[in-house]
N, C-alpha and C positions, 0 to 999 in steps of 0.2 A: 397475417404477419409476413413481413418481408425477411428474406435471408440473403446474406452475402455469400457468394461462391467462395469456397475455402482457398482456391488458387488466388483469387483476387485479394482475399484477406492476407495471404502471405506476401504476394507481390507488392501490395500497396504499403506494407510496413506495419500493419496492425499486429501481426504475430510477434515481430521483433520487438516492438515497443511495449506490448503487454508483458512479454517475457523480461525485457531489459529493465523496465520501470517498476514492475510489480512482483512478478513471480521469481525472477533470478535472485534478488536480494533475500528472498525467503527460502531459497534452496529448492525452488520448484521450476519446472519448465513445461509449457504446453507444447505438444508435439503434433506435427502434421505428417501423415504417412502417404506415400505415393503408391497407389495400387499398380498391378501389372499393366493395366490398360492406360496408365498415365494420369488417371484421375487422382485427386487429392482429397483426403478426409482427415478430420481430427483423429489423432491416435489415442493419446492418453496424456497423463501428467507425470513427468519424471519427478522423482522425489529424492533430493539430496539434502534434506533438512538436517541431517546429522553432520554434514560437512560444514565447518565453521566459515568457509569462504562462500558458501552458497554456490551459485552457478554464474557463468558469465560467457559472453561471446568472445571468441578469439579475435574477431574483427567485427565491428559494428558498421552496418551500411549507413553512412551519413546521409545519403539521399533519402532513404526511407525514414530516418529519424526526423529530418527536416520537413518532409512531406506531412508527417503526423503532427509535428509542432505547428506547421502552417494551418492545418485543418483545425487544430485546437484553438488557435488565435482567431480564426474566422468564426467558429461556432460559439466561442465563449460569450461574446456580447449578446448574441441572440438568446442563448440559454439563460444568461443572467436576467435579461429583460423579461423573458416569458416565465421562468421558474423561480427567479430570485436567488439562484445559486448556479454554479457550474458543476461541482461535484456534490452529489446529494448528501446533505449533512445528516449526522446522527444527532437527533435532538438533545438527548442526554443519556449517557450510559454510565452505570456504576459497576465497577469491577472490584471484587474483593479478592484478597490473596487466597490461594488454594488452601492454606492452613490458617483459619481465623485467629489462632493463638499467636501466630508469627506476626510481628509488627503490630501487635495488639489490634488485629482486625483492620488493618490499614484500608482506607477507602481511596480509590483513585477515581476521580470524576472527570470525564472528558466532555467539554462543552464546545460544540462546534459553532463556527461562524463562517461567513464568506471569506474571511481572511486567514483561515487556519483554525487550529484547535488550541484551546487553552486547557491546561491540566491543573487541577487543584488536588493536592495531597493533604489528607487530614490524618491525624494520629501518627505522624512520623516526625522524628526529630531531624535536624539538618543532615546528620551523618547517614541515617537510614534513607533519607530522600536521595542523597547523592549516590548511594549504593544502588537504589532502585533505578534512578535515571541512567546510571552507567550500564547496568545490566540490560535495560530496555533500549539503550542507545537512542534516547530521545533528546532533541534540543529544547528542553523545557525552560522557558524564560520566566514565566510568572507562576509562583506557587506559594502556598502558605502551609505552615505547620501549626500544630496546636500548642507549640511552645514548650513541650516537654523536653528535658535534657537527657 
């Protein structure tokens, strides 16, 4: 197995973009620690999930962001050709509400495709669906309800 040096991981922008694109919106941040000898290592994951704003950079390094975006654009066609996808899809996942009596056991089904995810909601009326969508902050375009009022 090959490993990337942690300093290179930071300098090339991977740390920034993993944090900026994935972890910060969730209130998390991957940390790199510099030891006394100058070497760098992964430290831990900061947890600010209780903060409604999550985390963010005071200033984003645009060069690093562009470097990662360029690498994605170069790798995407090759991965699509060899794997059939760029981001590994979830074939099908069913998620039930934590309380099955709430929303009459609402079922959220995520169906993955190369072009994004479609979400189907069953057992929710339109008002319940809107509440769920707003709470999840998802841009859901296609959905069905079972027609109950």
